[in-house]
GUKOL-465223 format. One record per residue: x, y, z of N, C-alpha, C in turn. Coordinates in steps of 0.02 Angstrom, whole numbers, plus 50000, padded with zeros to 5 digits. Example, Ala and Ser with C-alpha at 12.3 -4.5 7.8 and 13.67 -1.06 7.14 Angstrom:
2
506604971650390506154977550390506604983550390;506424988850354506844994750357506455000250394;
END
This chain:
64
509794949449385509264953649412508904949649469;508744953249517508384949949577507654951449569;507244946549594506514947249597506344946949673;505894951849692505644952149760504914950949763;504664948149820503944947449821503604953349860;502964953049867502604958849898502804959349971;502994954350008503224955150075503854959450081;504304958450033504954962250028504774969750012;504304970249960504104977049940503814980750001;503414977050044503124980050103503704981950154;504174977050164504694978450211505124985150191;505144986250126505524992050103505094998650104;504494997950128504045003850133503685005650073;503735001550018503495003549954502725002149945;502514996649979501804995149971501375000750003;501555002750058501215008250091501225014550050;501795015950019501835022249980501465021749916;501475016049884501135015049821500365015649835;500145012649891499425013449907499275020649928;499665023749969499525030749990499485035649934;500015035349894500125040549842499755039049776;499685033049763499395031349694498685028349702;498655022949735498055018349732497505021349774;497675023649835497095025849884496705031549853;497025036849820496615042049793496135039549738;496265033949709495855031049655495345026149684;495315025549753494875021049780495075013649780;495715012649769496005005549767496545004749818;496644998449836497164996849883497474990049868;498134989949850498414983749836498504979549902;498324973249900498374969449958498834963249944;499034959849995499514954249994499324948850041;499554942650026499484937450077500144936950114;500164938850176500794938850213501164932150215;500754926750219501044920350223501454918650160;501254921150105501584918950037501934924150003;501794930850022502094936349985501794937549918;501204934549903500854935349841500304940249846;500214944249793499614948749796499104945749752;498484945249777497934942849739497614948449697;497874954649706497624960249670497494966249713;496954969849702496834976049737496094975949761;495984979349819495334980049843495054986349817;494394986349802494054992449775493594995149828;493675001849845493275004949893492545005749866;492075004849911491335005649893491165012949892;491535017049924491335024249933491845028949914;492235027849868492775032649846493465031749872;493865037149875494515036549893494635034249966;495185030749975495365029050050495685035250074;495525037150138495785043550167496155041450233;496795044450239497185043550300496995048650345;496985047150414496915052250464497575056550459;497515063150474498105067550466498715065250504;498625062850564499225060550602499535054550567;499185049850544499495044350509499875046350446;499555050950407499875053150345500515056850360;500515060950414501125064550434501685059850455;501495054550494501985050150516502295046050458;501845044550408502075040650351502535044850309;502435051050300502855055850264503505056550295;503535056350362504135057650402504595051450391;504355045450376504715039450366504975038350298;504815043050249505035042350176505725044050172;
END
């Protein structure tokens, strides 16, 4: 079994998808340290869900 770090998860497009589909509606965002590929956890929004502009969301869905 292979283990991948958060940098590889991001390269595969999964970090953005996890954030957009699961975490952002809950007001959370998984973050990572690019230099190490380690995630210190998630950021918590002060004012509710994270919202994508329509154009960015459409572009992200087109890349799935």
